[in-house]
C-alpha positions in Angstrom: 25.2 -0.2 -3.2 22.1 0.7 -1.8 21.7 3.6 -4.5 22.8 1.2 -7.2 20.0 -1.1 -5.9 17.5 1.7 -5.8 18.3 3.0 -9.3 17.9 -0.5 -10.7 14.2 -0.8 -9.5 11.7 0.4 -12.5 10.2 3.8 -11.8 6.7 2.7 -10.8 8.1 0.7 -8.2 10.2 3.6 -6.6 7.1 5.7 -7.1 5.2 3.5 -5.0 7.6 2.8 -2.4 8.7 6.7 -2.0 5.2 7.5 -1.6 4.4 4.7 0.8 7.2 5.7 2.9 6.1 9.4 3.1 2.4 8.1 3.9 3.9 5.7 6.8 5.6 8.6 8.2 3.0 10.8 8.4 0.6 8.2 10.0 3.5 7.1 12.6 4.0 10.9 13.1 0.2 11.2 14.0 0.2 8.1 16.2 3.0 9.6 18.1 1.2 12.7 18.7 -2.0 10.6 19.6 -0.2 8.9 21.9 1.9 12.0 23.2 -1.3 14.0 23.8 -2.9 11.0 25.6 -6.2 11.1 23.8 -8.8 9.2 25.1 -6.7 7.9 27.8 -4.8 5.6 25.1 -1.3 6.2 26.4 -2.2 5.3 29.9 -4.3 2.2 28.7 -1.3 0.8 26.9 1.5 1.6 29.6 -0.7 -0.1 32.5 -1.2 -3.4 30.3 0.5 -6.2 30.4 0.3 -6.4 26.6 1.6 -3.1 25.8 4.1 -4.5 23.2 1.4 -6.1 21.3 -1.0 -3.3 21.5 1.8 -0.9 20.2 2.8 -3.2 17.3 -0.8 -3.6 16.3 -1.3 0.4 16.6 2.0 0.9 14.5 1.2 -1.6 12.0 -2.4 -0.5 11.4 -1.5 3.0 10.9 1.5 2.1 8.3 -1.0 0.0 6.2 -3.5 2.5 6.3 -1.5 5.9 5.7 1.1 4.0 3.4 -1.8 3.0 1.1 -3.3 6.5 1.5 -0.2 8.1 0.5 0.3 6.0 -2.6 -3.4 6.5 -3.7 -3.2 10.2 -3.1 0.0 10.7 -5.3 -1.5 8.5 -7.9 -4.8 10.3 -7.9 -3.2 13.8 -7.9 -1.3 12.8 -11.0 2.2 13.3 -9.5 4.7 12.5 -12.2 7.6 10.2 -11.8 10.9 11.9 -10.5 13.3 13.8 -13.3 15.9 11.2 -13.6 17.2 10.5 -17.2 18.5 7.2 -16.6 16.4 4.6 -18.4 15.2 1.6 -16.7 14.8 -1.9 -18.4 11.1 -1.7 -19.3 12.1 1.6 -21.6 14.8 -0.8 -23.3 12.4 -2.9 -24.5 11.8 -3.4 -28.4 8.6 -1.5 -29.6 6.7 -3.4 -32.2 3.7 -2.3 -34.7 0.4 -3.6 -33.5 -1.7 -5.2 -36.3 -5.0 -5.9 -36.3 -5.7 -9.8 -36.8 -8.5 -10.7 -39.1 -10.7 -13.7 -38.5 -12.7 -15.1 -41.4 -16.4 -16.1 -40.2 -18.7 -17.8 -42.4 -21.9 -16.3 -43.0 -24.9 -17.7 -41.7 -28.0 -17.3 -44.0 
């Protein structure tokens, strides 16, 4: 069911979601390492606060947004190709029409 839903998405959306998930995972891993190492006393500050849940929620959300966007942007700017699947999506089945220029008669001003 999930695989069928995943394959029904357009390739560009799958490309962006995959790279966003990679970026979010990398960001959360980095945040986990920062908290584990207690850099700047951040973990101690959070654990001794009465708003620990809100602080962690904001940290995880901020890292997800930042690193998710960075993951998608780096994949696009590095020119990564889409995955090599041979299943056409709905956009590739669209009819191709030949484009012709539209001519417009303009009266000459003299």
